[in-house]
N, C-alpha and C positions, 0 to 999 in steps of 0.2 A: 166190688173190688176197686181199690184206689191205690195208685202208685204212691209209694212213700217218698217224702222229701229227704234229702241228705241229713238234715238235722234230726230226723225221726229214726235214723238207723242205729243210733247209740254206739257208734264206733269209738274206740279208744284213741287218744291223741298220741303223738310221737313219744313223749316222755313215758306214758303208760305202756306203750309198745316196748320200749327199751327195758322196762322193769318186768314185763310179763314173762311168764314161763314159756320158753320156746319149744317148738316141735324139734326133737333131737335129730334134725336132718340138715346137713350142709350140702349145698349144690356147688359142684365144680364145673365151670364152663371151659371146655377144652377147645381153644381157638375158634370161638364163635364169630362169624364174619359180620353179622347184622346187629348194629346197635339197637335197632327197633326190637329185635328178638330179646336182646339183653334187657331192655326196659320192660318188656312184657313179663319176663321171668322175675324181675324185681317186684313188679306189682302182684303177681301170683304169690310170691314168697311172703310179701306183706300180709296178704289175705289169710295165709295159713301159719303165721308166726314162725317162719323158717329161721333156724339158728343163724345161718350165714351163707353168703355167696362168695365163692372164690373165682375170680376172673383170671384166666391164664392166656399167655401168648398174645395173639393178635386181637383178643376180645376187647372191645371198647370198654373204657372205664369212665365213671362219673368224674367231673361233670361233662356231659356230652349232649348236645342238643337233640340228637336222635334218640338217645336213651330217655331224656326228659319227656319226649313226646308220648311215650307209652308207659313210663314208670309213674308219671303223675305224682311225683314226690316220694315214691317208695325208696329211693336211694337215700333219703334222710332217715328212714325208719329201719330198714334192713341193714344189718352189719355186713360189710364186704371187705375183701382185701385182694391184692393183685400179686400174682407170681409170674415171673418171666416165662416159666415153663410148667406144664402140668405135672411132670414127673416129680419136681420138687414139692409141689402142693400135696400130691398123693403121699409121698414119702413122709412128710410132716404129719399128716393126719393118721397114717398107719402107725407112726411112732407114738401118737397120742391115743391109740387103741380104737380108732374108728373101723367100722366094717365098710369096706369100699365096694360099691356096686357100679359097674359100667352099664349104662342104658344103651344096649347095642344088640344087634343080631349076631350071635356067635353059634358055633357048633354045640355049645353047652348052655345056651340061654335058658332061663326059666321064664315062662310066660308070667306077666305081671299079676294076673288073677290067681296064680298058683304059688305065689311067694309066701314064705314065712320069715319073719324078721327076728334078728338076734336081739338080745336085751342089752344093747349098747348103742352109742351114737353111730349114725349112718351118714356116709357121704355118697351122693350119687353123682356120676360123671355124665354130663351131656356133651355131645360132640359137635364138631363142625358140620355146618349145613350140607356140605357136599360129601365129605369123607368120613363123617361120624367120629367116634372116639378112636384116637390113634392106637394102633396095635400095641406099641410099647406101653401105653397106658392100660390097655386091656390086660396085658401080661401082669400088671400089678394088682388087679382087682381080686377080691375074694369071690365074686360071682358076677354074672351078667344077667340082666333082666331085659326082656323084650316086650314091647307093647303089642298085643295081638292086633292084627290087621286082616281084613277080609276082602279088600278090593284089589285093584291091579297095581297100585303104587307100592313101592318098596319101603317108603318112609313117611313120617309125618313132619310137619314144621316143628322145629325145635321148641318153640314156645308152647305149642299145643301139646307136644309129647311131654314136656316138663310139667305142664298143668295136670295132665292125666296121671303121671307118676306121683306127683305130690298128693293129689287127691286120694289115690289108692294107699299110699304110705300113711297119710293122715288118718284114714278110716281104720287101718290096721293098728296104728299106734294108739288110737283113742277108743278102741272097741271095749 
């Protein structure tokens, strides 16, 4: 076994990324405090050809040196936009026919491994590192999905949770 060099990985370039068919998932970041988490989400979104990231409220926006540390250029490939508040972003996507999913622990959450996806574009909402997705945003969601956890902690790091959710959605959408 030999570790591959970057030039052997046959990755697409930024222009090819922009022309590529995207995974029909938009990620909404609801007041995410850490620019490092934001950068990690950009990088994961690049890996899975995510349609777009919407940055809301206090969420850092490119160019930001902390985002650059973990995004490693993914802010140039992944389409993004900024909204002053998450409610306006969700309202816009709902009007465009998106199925809105809050990634949150609620009294009616579906476990990630048990979800079935609608045949339309999806927007997932990832919440603040301390408070999660705001209740007024949850009220606008079509459903809530929870990442199963089996230890003592009540939550995962937002970039880790986003990666897990994207992977599961990608598998289901490409089955």
